[in-house]
Structure formats: C-alpha cells, structure tokens
PDB file of N, CA, C, O and CB in Angstrom:
ATOM      1  N   UNK A   1       0.911  -0.969   0.339  1.00  0.00           N
ATOM      2  CA  UNK A   1      -0.070  -0.201   0.561  1.00  0.00           C
ATOM      3  C   UNK A   1       0.541   1.307  -0.240  1.00  0.00           C
ATOM      4  O   UNK A   1      -0.460   1.563  -0.909  1.00  0.00           O
ATOM      5  CB  UNK A   1      -0.405  -0.201   2.256  1.00  0.00           C
ATOM      6  N   UNK A   2       0.899   1.708  -0.359  1.00  0.00           N
ATOM      7  CA  UNK A   2       1.006   3.532  -0.203  1.00  0.00           C
ATOM      8  C   UNK A   2       0.060   4.328  -0.614  1.00  0.00           C
ATOM      9  O   UNK A   2      -0.783   4.102  -1.482  1.00  0.00           O
ATOM     10  CB  UNK A   2       2.088   4.197  -0.948  1.00  0.00           C
ATOM     11  N   UNK A   3       0.204   5.230  -0.003  1.00  0.00           N
ATOM     12  CA  UNK A   3      -0.227   6.835   0.448  1.00  0.00           C
ATOM     13  C   UNK A   3       0.094   8.025  -0.642  1.00  0.00           C
ATOM     14  O   UNK A   3      -0.549   9.070  -0.539  1.00  0.00           O
ATOM     15  CB  UNK A   3       0.688   7.293   1.893  1.00  0.00           C
ATOM     16  N   UNK A   4       1.209   7.868  -1.827  1.00  0.00           N
ATOM     17  CA  UNK A   4       1.088   8.649  -2.642  1.00  0.00           C
ATOM     18  C   UNK A   4       0.971   7.533  -3.909  1.00  0.00           C
ATOM     19  O   UNK A   4       1.345   6.383  -4.135  1.00  0.00           O
ATOM     20  CB  UNK A   4       2.190   9.730  -2.551  1.00  0.00           C
ATOM     21  N   UNK A   5       0.087   8.784  -4.706  1.00  0.00           N
ATOM     22  CA  UNK A   5      -0.550   8.013  -6.550  1.00  0.00           C
ATOM     23  C   UNK A   5       1.026   7.907  -6.842  1.00  0.00           C
ATOM     24  O   UNK A   5       1.990   8.669  -6.761  1.00  0.00           O
ATOM     25  CB  UNK A   5      -1.781   9.435  -8.187  1.00  0.00           C
ATOM     26  N   UNK A   6       0.733   6.195  -7.331  1.00  0.00           N
ATOM     27  CA  UNK A   6       1.676   6.059  -8.482  1.00  0.00           C
ATOM     28  C   UNK A   6       1.706   7.005 -10.275  1.00  0.00           C
ATOM     29  O   UNK A   6       2.743   7.058 -10.937  1.00  0.00           O
ATOM     30  CB  UNK A   6       1.417   4.505  -8.689  1.00  0.00           C
ATOM     31  N   UNK A   7       0.088   7.780 -10.850  1.00  0.00           N
ATOM     32  CA  UNK A   7       0.901   7.991 -11.196  1.00  0.00           C
ATOM     33  C   UNK A   7       0.959   9.351 -11.485  1.00  0.00           C
ATOM     34  O   UNK A   7       1.351   9.870 -12.530  1.00  0.00           O
ATOM     35  CB  UNK A   7       1.093   7.252 -11.873  1.00  0.00           C
ATOM     36  N   UNK A   8       0.408  10.055 -10.160  1.00  0.00           N
ATOM     37  CA  UNK A   8       0.953  11.562 -10.365  1.00  0.00           C
ATOM     38  C   UNK A   8       1.914  12.100  -9.040  1.00  0.00           C
ATOM     39  O   UNK A   8       2.908  12.823  -9.100  1.00  0.00           O
ATOM     40  CB  UNK A   8      -0.486  12.663 -10.525  1.00  0.00           C
ATOM     41  N   UNK A   9       1.265  11.489  -7.816  1.00  0.00           N
ATOM     42  CA  UNK A   9       2.257  11.405  -6.466  1.00  0.00           C
ATOM     43  C   UNK A   9       1.665  11.910  -5.990  1.00  0.00           C
ATOM     44  O   UNK A   9       2.190  12.280  -4.940  1.00  0.00           O
ATOM     45  CB  UNK A   9       3.562  11.825  -6.220  1.00  0.00           C
ATOM     46  N   UNK A  10       0.295  12.382  -6.146  1.00  0.00           N
ATOM     47  CA  UNK A  10      -0.315  13.545  -5.105  1.00  0.00           C
ATOM     48  C   UNK A  10      -1.101  12.460  -3.335  1.00  0.00           C
ATOM     49  O   UNK A  10      -1.492  11.748  -2.411  1.00  0.00           O
ATOM     50  CB  UNK A  10      -2.094  14.639  -6.389  1.00  0.00           C
ATOM     51  N   UNK A  11      -0.841  13.078  -3.988  1.00  0.00           N
ATOM     52  CA  UNK A  11      -1.091  12.780  -1.280  1.00  0.00           C
ATOM     53  C   UNK A  11      -2.074  11.653  -1.700  1.00  0.00           C
ATOM     54  O   UNK A  11      -2.261  11.598  -2.916  1.00  0.00           O
ATOM     55  CB  UNK A  11      -2.554  14.834   0.491  1.00  0.00           C
ATOM     56  N   UNK A  12      -2.754  10.724  -0.930  1.00  0.00           N
ATOM     57  CA  UNK A  12      -3.983   9.920  -1.227  1.00  0.00           C
ATOM     58  C   UNK A  12      -4.385   9.721   0.386  1.00  0.00           C
ATOM     59  O   UNK A  12      -3.675   9.598   1.384  1.00  0.00           O
ATOM     60  CB  UNK A  12      -3.675   8.345  -2.223  1.00  0.00           C
ATOM     61  N   UNK A  13      -6.359   9.752   0.132  1.00  0.00           N
ATOM     62  CA  UNK A  13      -6.365  10.472   1.803  1.00  0.00           C
ATOM     63  C   UNK A  13      -7.524   9.466   2.291  1.00  0.00           C
ATOM     64  O   UNK A  13      -7.825   9.147   3.442  1.00  0.00           O
ATOM     65  CB  UNK A  13      -6.926  12.552   1.999  1.00  0.00           C
ATOM     66  N   UNK A  14      -8.197   8.980   0.809  1.00  0.00           N
ATOM     67  CA  UNK A  14      -9.519   7.715   0.939  1.00  0.00           C
ATOM     68  C   UNK A  14      -8.472   5.879   1.001  1.00  0.00           C
ATOM     69  O   UNK A  14      -7.659   5.104   0.499  1.00  0.00           O
ATOM     70  CB  UNK A  14     -10.929   7.860  -1.207  1.00  0.00           C
ATOM     71  N   UNK A  15      -9.169   6.128   1.785  1.00  0.00           N
ATOM     72  CA  UNK A  15      -8.793   4.254   2.542  1.00  0.00           C
ATOM     73  C   UNK A  15      -8.336   3.932   0.381  1.00  0.00           C
ATOM     74  O   UNK A  15      -7.247   4.128  -0.159  1.00  0.00           O
ATOM     75  CB  UNK A  15     -11.330   2.689   3.712  1.00  0.00           C
ATOM     76  N   UNK A  16      -9.386   3.522  -0.152  1.00  0.00           N
ATOM     77  CA  UNK A  16     -10.082   2.564  -0.966  1.00  0.00           C
ATOM     78  C   UNK A  16      -8.941   2.587  -2.205  1.00  0.00           C
ATOM     79  O   UNK A  16      -8.457   1.585  -2.731  1.00  0.00           O
ATOM     80  CB  UNK A  16     -11.798   3.052  -1.386  1.00  0.00           C
ATOM     81  N   UNK A  17      -8.481   4.712  -2.703  1.00  0.00           N
ATOM     82  CA  UNK A  17      -7.790   4.807  -4.036  1.00  0.00           C
ATOM     83  C   UNK A  17      -6.080   4.888  -3.055  1.00  0.00           C
ATOM     84  O   UNK A  17      -5.030   5.223  -3.604  1.00  0.00           O
ATOM     85  CB  UNK A  17      -8.439   6.542  -5.262  1.00  0.00           C
ATOM     86  N   UNK A  18      -6.242   4.321  -0.888  1.00  0.00           N
ATOM     87  CA  UNK A  18      -4.716   3.838  -0.945  1.00  0.00           C
ATOM     88  C   UNK A  18      -4.306   2.289  -1.319  1.00  0.00           C
ATOM     89  O   UNK A  18      -3.219   1.719  -1.419  1.00  0.00           O
ATOM     90  CB  UNK A  18      -4.125   4.083   0.487  1.00  0.00           C
ATOM     91  N   UNK A  19      -5.506   1.919  -1.460  1.00  0.00           N
ATOM     92  CA  UNK A  19      -5.832   0.334  -1.482  1.00  0.00           C
ATOM     93  C   UNK A  19      -5.389   0.202  -2.456  1.00  0.00           C
ATOM     94  O   UNK A  19      -4.328  -0.393  -2.646  1.00  0.00           O
ATOM     95  CB  UNK A  19      -7.154  -0.305  -1.402  1.00  0.00           C
ATOM     96  N   UNK A  20      -6.152   0.773  -3.412  1.00  0.00           N
ATOM     97  CA  UNK A  20      -5.401   0.671  -5.502  1.00  0.00           C
ATOM     98  C   UNK A  20      -4.499   1.736  -5.905  1.00  0.00           C
ATOM     99  O   UNK A  20      -4.268   1.853  -7.108  1.00  0.00           O
ATOM    100  CB  UNK A  20      -6.784   0.959  -6.990  1.00  0.00           C
ATOM    101  N   UNK A  21      -3.749   2.832  -4.760  1.00  0.00           N
ATOM    102  CA  UNK A  21      -2.133   3.262  -5.222  1.00  0.00           C
ATOM    103  C   UNK A  21      -2.346   4.178  -6.201  1.00  0.00           C
ATOM    104  O   UNK A  21      -1.401   4.553  -6.896  1.00  0.00           O
ATOM    105  CB  UNK A  21      -1.101   2.031  -5.871  1.00  0.00           C
ATOM    106  N   UNK A  22      -4.047   4.822  -6.448  1.00  0.00           N
ATOM    107  CA  UNK A  22      -3.862   5.807  -7.549  1.00  0.00           C
ATOM    108  C   UNK A  22      -5.536   6.319  -7.404  1.00  0.00           C
ATOM    109  O   UNK A  22      -6.623   5.746  -7.329  1.00  0.00           O
ATOM    110  CB  UNK A  22      -3.263   5.031  -9.269  1.00  0.00           C
ATOM    111  N   UNK A  23      -5.040   7.768  -7.414  1.00  0.00           N
ATOM    112  CA  UNK A  23      -6.150   8.521  -6.785  1.00  0.00           C
ATOM    113  C   UNK A  23      -7.378   8.454  -7.481  1.00  0.00           C
ATOM    114  O   UNK A  23      -7.397   7.630  -8.394  1.00  0.00           O
ATOM    115  CB  UNK A  23      -5.836   9.886  -6.633  1.00  0.00           C
ATOM    116  N   UNK A  24      -8.234   8.997  -7.320  1.00  0.00           N
ATOM    117  CA  UNK A  24      -9.413   8.841  -8.431  1.00  0.00           C
ATOM    118  C   UNK A  24      -9.661   9.596 -10.114  1.00  0.00           C
ATOM    119  O   UNK A  24     -10.233   9.073 -11.070  1.00  0.00           O
ATOM    120  CB  UNK A  24     -10.590   9.340  -7.612  1.00  0.00           C
ATOM    121  N   UNK A  25      -9.090  10.808 -10.051  1.00  0.00           N
ATOM    122  CA  UNK A  25      -9.299  11.113 -11.722  1.00  0.00           C
ATOM    123  C   UNK A  25      -7.947  10.887 -12.332  1.00  0.00           C
ATOM    124  O   UNK A  25      -7.735  11.439 -13.412  1.00  0.00           O
ATOM    125  CB  UNK A  25      -9.821  12.798 -12.129  1.00  0.00           C
ATOM    126  N   UNK A  26      -6.251   9.573 -11.366  1.00  0.00           N
ATOM    127  CA  UNK A  26      -5.609   8.460 -12.498  1.00  0.00           C
ATOM    128  C   UNK A  26      -6.446   7.735 -12.124  1.00  0.00           C
ATOM    129  O   UNK A  26      -7.344   8.570 -12.230  1.00  0.00           O
ATOM    130  CB  UNK A  26      -4.072   7.808 -12.529  1.00  0.00           C
ATOM    131  N   UNK A  27      -7.013   6.765 -11.719  1.00  0.00           N
ATOM    132  CA  UNK A  27      -8.242   5.677 -11.725  1.00  0.00           C
ATOM    133  C   UNK A  27      -8.401   6.020 -13.571  1.00  0.00           C
ATOM    134  O   UNK A  27      -8.112   5.158 -14.401  1.00  0.00           O
ATOM    135  CB  UNK A  27     -10.025   6.194 -10.384  1.00  0.00           C
ATOM    136  N   UNK A  28      -8.794   7.109 -13.868  1.00  0.00           N
ATOM    137  CA  UNK A  28     -10.325   6.739 -14.523  1.00  0.00           C
ATOM    138  C   UNK A  28      -9.243   6.918 -15.593  1.00  0.00           C
ATOM    139  O   UNK A  28      -9.099   5.937 -16.324  1.00  0.00           O
ATOM    140  CB  UNK A  28     -12.079   7.800 -14.389  1.00  0.00           C
ATOM    141  N   UNK A  29      -8.169   8.356 -15.921  1.00  0.00           N
ATOM    142  CA  UNK A  29      -6.577   7.708 -16.477  1.00  0.00           C
ATOM    143  C   UNK A  29      -6.314   6.629 -17.519  1.00  0.00           C
ATOM    144  O   UNK A  29      -6.040   6.702 -18.717  1.00  0.00           O
ATOM    145  CB  UNK A  29      -5.858   7.041 -15.328  1.00  0.00           C
ATOM    146  N   UNK A  30      -6.504   5.484 -16.589  1.00  0.00           N
ATOM    147  CA  UNK A  30      -5.482   4.352 -16.830  1.00  0.00           C
ATOM    148  C   UNK A  30      -7.024   3.373 -17.062  1.00  0.00           C
ATOM    149  O   UNK A  30      -6.739   2.624 -17.997  1.00  0.00           O
ATOM    150  CB  UNK A  30      -4.082   3.885 -15.241  1.00  0.00           C
ATOM    151  N   UNK A  31      -8.289   3.111 -16.684  1.00  0.00           N
ATOM    152  CA  UNK A  31      -8.815   2.397 -17.118  1.00  0.00           C
ATOM    153  C   UNK A  31     -10.484   2.561 -17.677  1.00  0.00           C
ATOM    154  O   UNK A  31     -11.232   1.726 -18.186  1.00  0.00           O
ATOM    155  CB  UNK A  31      -8.487   1.653 -16.317  1.00  0.00           C
ATOM    156  N   UNK A  32     -10.714   4.177 -17.303  1.00  0.00           N
ATOM    157  CA  UNK A  32     -12.290   4.011 -17.789  1.00  0.00           C
ATOM    158  C   UNK A  32     -12.620   4.622 -16.983  1.00  0.00           C
ATOM    159  O   UNK A  32     -12.824   5.836 -16.996  1.00  0.00           O
ATOM    160  CB  UNK A  32     -13.101   2.753 -17.907  1.00  0.00           C
ATOM    161  N   UNK A  33     -12.793   3.480 -15.667  1.00  0.00           N
ATOM    162  CA  UNK A  33     -13.930   3.785 -14.846  1.00  0.00           C
ATOM    163  C   UNK A  33     -14.031   5.095 -14.017  1.00  0.00           C
ATOM    164  O   UNK A  33     -12.935   5.562 -13.706  1.00  0.00           O
ATOM    165  CB  UNK A  33     -14.043   2.749 -13.979  1.00  0.00           C
ATOM    166  N   UNK A  34     -14.711   5.523 -13.755  1.00  0.00           N
ATOM    167  CA  UNK A  34     -15.198   6.623 -12.964  1.00  0.00           C
ATOM    168  C   UNK A  34     -15.432   5.753 -11.495  1.00  0.00           C
ATOM    169  O   UNK A  34     -15.662   4.544 -11.458  1.00  0.00           O
ATOM    170  CB  UNK A  34     -16.690   7.409 -13.705  1.00  0.00           C
ATOM    171  N   UNK A  35     -15.337   6.501 -10.497  1.00  0.00           N
ATOM    172  CA  UNK A  35     -14.822   6.392  -9.328  1.00  0.00           C
ATOM    173  C   UNK A  35     -16.568   6.757  -8.277  1.00  0.00           C
ATOM    174  O   UNK A  35     -16.724   7.899  -7.845  1.00  0.00           O
ATOM    175  CB  UNK A  35     -13.269   7.638  -9.230  1.00  0.00           C
ATOM    176  N   UNK A  36     -17.116   6.222  -8.146  1.00  0.00           N
ATOM    177  CA  UNK A  36     -18.701   6.708  -6.710  1.00  0.00           C
ATOM    178  C   UNK A  36     -18.492   7.093  -5.964  1.00  0.00           C
ATOM    179  O   UNK A  36     -17.885   6.423  -5.129  1.00  0.00           O
ATOM    180  CB  UNK A  36     -19.602   5.912  -5.882  1.00  0.00           C
ATOM    181  N   UNK A  37     -18.714   7.995  -5.780  1.00  0.00           N
ATOM    182  CA  UNK A  37     -18.010   7.552  -4.457  1.00  0.00           C
ATOM    183  C   UNK A  37     -19.729   7.773  -3.222  1.00  0.00           C
ATOM    184  O   UNK A  37     -19.747   8.667  -2.376  1.00  0.00           O
ATOM    185  CB  UNK A  37     -16.193   9.012  -4.019  1.00  0.00           C
ATOM    186  N   UNK A  38     -20.087   7.484  -3.278  1.00  0.00           N
ATOM    187  CA  UNK A  38     -21.312   7.030  -2.808  1.00  0.00           C
ATOM    188  C   UNK A  38     -21.868   5.163  -3.171  1.00  0.00           C
ATOM    189  O   UNK A  38     -22.721   4.466  -2.621  1.00  0.00           O
ATOM    190  CB  UNK A  38     -22.315   8.194  -3.530  1.00  0.00           C
ATOM    191  N   UNK A  39     -20.881   4.871  -4.367  1.00  0.00           N
ATOM    192  CA  UNK A  39     -21.530   3.870  -4.201  1.00  0.00           C
ATOM    193  C   UNK A  39     -19.934   2.678  -3.862  1.00  0.00           C
ATOM    194  O   UNK A  39     -20.307   1.520  -4.053  1.00  0.00           O
ATOM    195  CB  UNK A  39     -22.678   3.663  -5.671  1.00  0.00           C
ATOM    196  N   UNK A  40     -18.708   2.714  -3.526  1.00  0.00           N
ATOM    197  CA  UNK A  40     -16.979   3.146  -3.425  1.00  0.00           C
ATOM    198  C   UNK A  40     -16.744   2.011  -4.226  1.00  0.00           C
ATOM    199  O   UNK A  40     -15.835   1.264  -3.863  1.00  0.00           O
ATOM    200  CB  UNK A  40     -15.989   3.185  -1.731  1.00  0.00           C
ATOM    201  N   UNK A  41     -17.608   1.629  -5.607  1.00  0.00           N
ATOM    202  CA  UNK A  41     -16.305   0.739  -6.482  1.00  0.00           C
ATOM    203  C   UNK A  41     -16.964   1.883  -8.068  1.00  0.00           C
ATOM    204  O   UNK A  41     -17.713   2.852  -7.944  1.00  0.00           O
ATOM    205  CB  UNK A  41     -16.613  -1.925  -6.649  1.00  0.00           C
ATOM    206  N   UNK A  42     -16.566   1.518  -8.990  1.00  0.00           N
ATOM    207  CA  UNK A  42     -16.388   2.128  -9.996  1.00  0.00           C
ATOM    208  C   UNK A  42     -17.415   1.099 -11.365  1.00  0.00           C
ATOM    209  O   UNK A  42     -17.168  -0.097 -11.515  1.00  0.00           O
ATOM    210  CB  UNK A  42     -14.642   2.286 -10.086  1.00  0.00           C
ATOM    211  N   UNK A  43     -18.068   1.526 -11.876  1.00  0.00           N
ATOM    212  CA  UNK A  43     -19.087   1.323 -12.874  1.00  0.00           C
ATOM    213  C   UNK A  43     -18.785   1.264 -13.583  1.00  0.00           C
ATOM    214  O   UNK A  43     -17.649   1.365 -13.118  1.00  0.00           O
ATOM    215  CB  UNK A  43     -19.879   1.836 -13.128  1.00  0.00           C
ATOM    216  N   UNK A  44     -18.471   1.091 -15.404  1.00  0.00           N
ATOM    217  CA  UNK A  44     -18.471   0.935 -16.487  1.00  0.00           C
ATOM    218  C   UNK A  44     -19.692   1.861 -16.928  1.00  0.00           C
ATOM    219  O   UNK A  44     -20.601   2.255 -16.197  1.00  0.00           O
ATOM    220  CB  UNK A  44     -18.435  -0.425 -16.753  1.00  0.00           C
ATOM    221  N   UNK A  45     -19.504   2.132 -18.342  1.00  0.00           N
ATOM    222  CA  UNK A  45     -21.050   2.980 -18.212  1.00  0.00           C
ATOM    223  C   UNK A  45     -21.566   1.611 -18.893  1.00  0.00           C
ATOM    224  O   UNK A  45     -22.100   0.520 -18.694  1.00  0.00           O
ATOM    225  CB  UNK A  45     -21.416   4.854 -19.258  1.00  0.00           C
ATOM    226  N   UNK A  46     -21.238   2.124 -19.452  1.00  0.00           N
ATOM    227  CA  UNK A  46     -22.023   0.651 -21.395  1.00  0.00           C
ATOM    228  C   UNK A  46     -22.606  -0.309 -19.794  1.00  0.00           C
ATOM    229  O   UNK A  46     -23.832  -0.413 -19.755  1.00  0.00           O
ATOM    230  CB  UNK A  46     -19.693  -1.059 -23.304  1.00  0.00           C
ATOM    231  N   UNK A  47     -22.038  -0.796 -18.882  1.00  0.00           N
ATOM    232  CA  UNK A  47     -22.832  -1.921 -18.126  1.00  0.00           C
ATOM    233  C   UNK A  47     -23.866  -1.302 -16.239  1.00  0.00           C
ATOM    234  O   UNK A  47     -23.843  -1.745 -15.090  1.00  0.00           O
ATOM    235  CB  UNK A  47     -21.214  -3.312 -17.752  1.00  0.00           C
ATOM    236  N   UNK A  48     -24.684   0.002 -17.008  1.00  0.00           N
ATOM    237  CA  UNK A  48     -24.987   0.184 -16.435  1.00  0.00           C
ATOM    238  C   UNK A  48     -26.637   0.237 -16.742  1.00  0.00           C
ATOM    239  O   UNK A  48     -27.480   0.660 -15.950  1.00  0.00           O
ATOM    240  CB  UNK A  48     -24.216   0.863 -16.109  1.00  0.00           C
ATOM    241  N   UNK A  49     -26.978  -0.477 -18.540  1.00  0.00           N
ATOM    242  CA  UNK A  49     -27.622  -1.066 -18.602  1.00  0.00           C
ATOM    243  C   UNK A  49     -28.528   0.484 -18.892  1.00  0.00           C
ATOM    244  O   UNK A  49     -27.998   1.589 -19.011  1.00  0.00           O
ATOM    245  CB  UNK A  49     -27.653  -2.164 -17.588  1.00  0.00           C
ATOM    246  N   UNK A  50     -30.363   0.113 -18.974  1.00  0.00           N
ATOM    247  CA  UNK A  50     -31.211   0.979 -19.811  1.00  0.00           C
ATOM    248  C   UNK A  50     -31.870   2.130 -18.638  1.00  0.00           C
ATOM    249  O   UNK A  50     -31.986   1.618 -17.525  1.00  0.00           O
ATOM    250  CB  UNK A  50     -32.490  -0.053 -20.684  1.00  0.00           C
ATOM    251  N   UNK A  51     -32.304   3.558 -18.717  1.00  0.00           N
ATOM    252  CA  UNK A  51     -32.936   3.843 -18.284  1.00  0.00           C
ATOM    253  C   UNK A  51     -34.230   3.708 -18.317  1.00  0.00           C
ATOM    254  O   UNK A  51     -34.856   3.480 -19.353  1.00  0.00           O
ATOM    255  CB  UNK A  51     -32.625   4.416 -18.284  1.00  0.00           C
ATOM    256  N   UNK A  52     -35.066   3.924 -16.446  1.00  0.00           N
ATOM    257  CA  UNK A  52     -36.551   3.371 -16.859  1.00  0.00           C
ATOM    258  C   UNK A  52     -37.101   3.694 -17.620  1.00  0.00           C
ATOM    259  O   UNK A  52     -36.699   4.767 -18.070  1.00  0.00           O
ATOM    260  CB  UNK A  52     -37.419   3.409 -16.225  1.00  0.00           C
ATOM    261  N   UNK A  53     -38.322   3.105 -18.306  1.00  0.00           N
ATOM    262  CA  UNK A  53     -38.853   3.033 -19.389  1.00  0.00           C
ATOM    263  C   UNK A  53     -38.461   4.135 -21.069  1.00  0.00           C
ATOM    264  O   UNK A  53     -39.341   4.803 -21.614  1.00  0.00           O
ATOM    265  CB  UNK A  53     -40.133   3.164 -18.772  1.00  0.00           C
ATOM    266  N   UNK A  54     -36.733   4.046 -21.678  1.00  0.00           N
ATOM    267  CA  UNK A  54     -35.430   4.240 -22.278  1.00  0.00           C
ATOM    268  C   UNK A  54     -36.401   3.633 -23.208  1.00  0.00           C
ATOM    269  O   UNK A  54     -37.084   2.838 -22.561  1.00  0.00           O
ATOM    270  CB  UNK A  54     -33.849   3.632 -21.765  1.00  0.00           C
ATOM    271  N   UNK A  55     -36.829   3.670 -24.696  1.00  0.00           N
ATOM    272  CA  UNK A  55     -36.867   3.327 -26.024  1.00  0.00           C
ATOM    273  C   UNK A  55     -35.590   2.631 -26.854  1.00  0.00           C
ATOM    274  O   UNK A  55     -34.420   2.853 -26.542  1.00  0.00           O
ATOM    275  CB  UNK A  55     -37.206   4.516 -26.600  1.00  0.00           C
ATOM    276  N   UNK A  56     -36.023   1.681 -28.054  1.00  0.00           N
ATOM    277  CA  UNK A  56     -34.063   1.843 -27.968  1.00  0.00           C
ATOM    278  C   UNK A  56     -34.819   2.227 -29.461  1.00  0.00           C
ATOM    279  O   UNK A  56     -36.041   2.347 -29.384  1.00  0.00           O
ATOM    280  CB  UNK A  56     -32.381   0.060 -27.622  1.00  0.00           C
ATOM    281  N   UNK A  57     -34.381   2.371 -30.418  1.00  0.00           N
ATOM    282  CA  UNK A  57     -34.757   2.848 -31.245  1.00  0.00           C
ATOM    283  C   UNK A  57     -35.602   2.681 -31.863  1.00  0.00           C
ATOM    284  O   UNK A  57     -36.232   3.599 -32.389  1.00  0.00           O
ATOM    285  CB  UNK A  57     -34.262   2.936 -31.651  1.00  0.00           C
ATOM    286  N   UNK A  58     -36.023   0.776 -32.059  1.00  0.00           N
ATOM    287  CA  UNK A  58     -36.771   0.073 -32.627  1.00  0.00           C
ATOM    288  C   UNK A  58     -37.654   0.180 -31.988  1.00  0.00           C
ATOM    289  O   UNK A  58     -38.533  -0.482 -32.541  1.00  0.00           O
ATOM    290  CB  UNK A  58     -36.493  -0.955 -32.887  1.00  0.00           C
ATOM    291  N   UNK A  59     -38.146   0.740 -30.859  1.00  0.00           N
ATOM    292  CA  UNK A  59     -39.539   0.405 -30.120  1.00  0.00           C
ATOM    293  C   UNK A  59     -39.929   1.979 -30.367  1.00  0.00           C
ATOM    294  O   UNK A  59     -41.139   2.133 -30.540  1.00  0.00           O
ATOM    295  CB  UNK A  59     -39.489  -0.268 -28.211  1.00  0.00           C
ATOM    296  N   UNK A  60     -38.966   3.454 -30.432  1.00  0.00           N
ATOM    297  CA  UNK A  60     -39.136   4.263 -31.892  1.00  0.00           C
ATOM    298  C   UNK A  60     -39.775   4.450 -32.544  1.00  0.00           C
ATOM    299  O   UNK A  60     -40.690   5.273 -32.569  1.00  0.00           O
ATOM    300  CB  UNK A  60     -38.739   4.143 -32.652  1.00  0.00           C
ATOM    301  N   UNK A  61     -39.261   3.321 -33.620  1.00  0.00           N
ATOM    302  CA  UNK A  61     -39.538   3.645 -35.386  1.00  0.00           C
ATOM    303  C   UNK A  61     -41.361   3.271 -35.275  1.00  0.00           C
ATOM    304  O   UNK A  61     -42.376   3.786 -35.744  1.00  0.00           O
ATOM    305  CB  UNK A  61     -38.347   2.137 -36.853  1.00  0.00           C
ATOM    306  N   UNK A  62     -41.049   2.055 -34.352  1.00  0.00           N
ATOM    307  CA  UNK A  62     -42.271   0.691 -34.532  1.00  0.00           C
ATOM    308  C   UNK A  62     -43.362   2.236 -33.757  1.00  0.00           C
ATOM    309  O   UNK A  62     -44.150   2.735 -34.560  1.00  0.00           O
ATOM    310  CB  UNK A  62     -41.921  -1.585 -33.085  1.00  0.00           C
ATOM    311  N   UNK A  63     -43.332   2.876 -32.268  1.00  0.00           N
ATOM    312  CA  UNK A  63     -44.455   3.385 -32.277  1.00  0.00           C
ATOM    313  C   UNK A  63     -44.336   4.880 -33.420  1.00  0.00           C
ATOM    314  O   UNK A  63     -44.601   5.771 -32.613  1.00  0.00           O
ATOM    315  CB  UNK A  63     -44.826   3.613 -30.651  1.00  0.00           C
ATOM    316  N   UNK A  64     -44.186   5.327 -34.269  1.00  0.00           N
ATOM    317  CA  UNK A  64     -43.563   6.193 -34.724  1.00  0.00           C
ATOM    318  C   UNK A  64     -44.551   6.756 -35.944  1.00  0.00           C
ATOM    319  O   UNK A  64     -44.458   5.748 -36.645  1.00  0.00           O
ATOM    320  CB  UNK A  64     -42.209   5.675 -35.027  1.00  0.00           C
ATOM    321  N   UNK A  65     -45.460   7.663 -36.732  1.00  0.00           N
ATOM    322  CA  UNK A  65     -45.972   7.082 -37.875  1.00  0.00           C
ATOM    323  C   UNK A  65     -45.428   7.373 -38.966  1.00  0.00           C
ATOM    324  O   UNK A  65     -45.932   7.066 -40.046  1.00  0.00           O
ATOM    325  CB  UNK A  65     -47.119   7.283 -38.031  1.00  0.00           C
ATOM    326  N   UNK A  66     -43.917   8.237 -38.798  1.00  0.00           N
ATOM    327  CA  UNK A  66     -43.552   8.034 -40.087  1.00  0.00           C
ATOM    328  C   UNK A  66     -42.312   7.316 -40.338  1.00  0.00           C
ATOM    329  O   UNK A  66     -41.405   7.004 -39.566  1.00  0.00           O
ATOM    330  CB  UNK A  66     -43.507   9.184 -40.679  1.00  0.00           C
ATOM    331  N   UNK A  67     -42.493   7.091 -41.786  1.00  0.00           N
ATOM    332  CA  UNK A  67     -41.415   6.236 -42.488  1.00  0.00           C
ATOM    333  C   UNK A  67     -40.245   6.463 -42.846  1.00  0.00           C
ATOM    334  O   UNK A  67     -40.257   6.891 -44.000  1.00  0.00           O
ATOM    335  CB  UNK A  67     -41.707   5.881 -43.420  1.00  0.00           C
ATOM    336  N   UNK A  68     -38.763   6.359 -42.241  1.00  0.00           N
ATOM    337  CA  UNK A  68     -37.226   7.396 -42.393  1.00  0.00           C
ATOM    338  C   UNK A  68     -37.339   6.324 -43.522  1.00  0.00           C
ATOM    339  O   UNK A  68     -36.463   6.239 -44.383  1.00  0.00           O
ATOM    340  CB  UNK A  68     -35.514   7.544 -40.977  1.00  0.00           C
TER     341      UNK A  68
END
C-alpha cells in the first residue's frame, strides 16, 4: 500500500485509493472507470443498463407514424 498516487504522486487520503494505489482522476485515466464515491466502487458506463422508460430506436420507430 502507498499513500501517494503511483501516477501523479499526489497524497492519497481515501482508504480505497490507498489500497488501489491511484487517486480517482488517475484511476479514470488509466482504466476509463469512474469512481462513484457514494457506491464506493467503479461502474463502467456500458454496464449500467437502460434507464427506466427508455425506448430503443426500434421501439421508437415502431411507435412512430413516420417512415424513415
């Protein structure tokens, strides 16, 4: 474990960042995963799933009167 970010050298204060060895910004730059401080874990955007009530393009076109 280190108390400095292994990428930028800034001091780490969060226990998860210390365990990871990288601060949240550097972790995102390296992995593309955002750190959600409320959930305490990272979630890739493509794994979040659809929003409630969200239509796919095919659902929209099926409900639309227009032919594209």
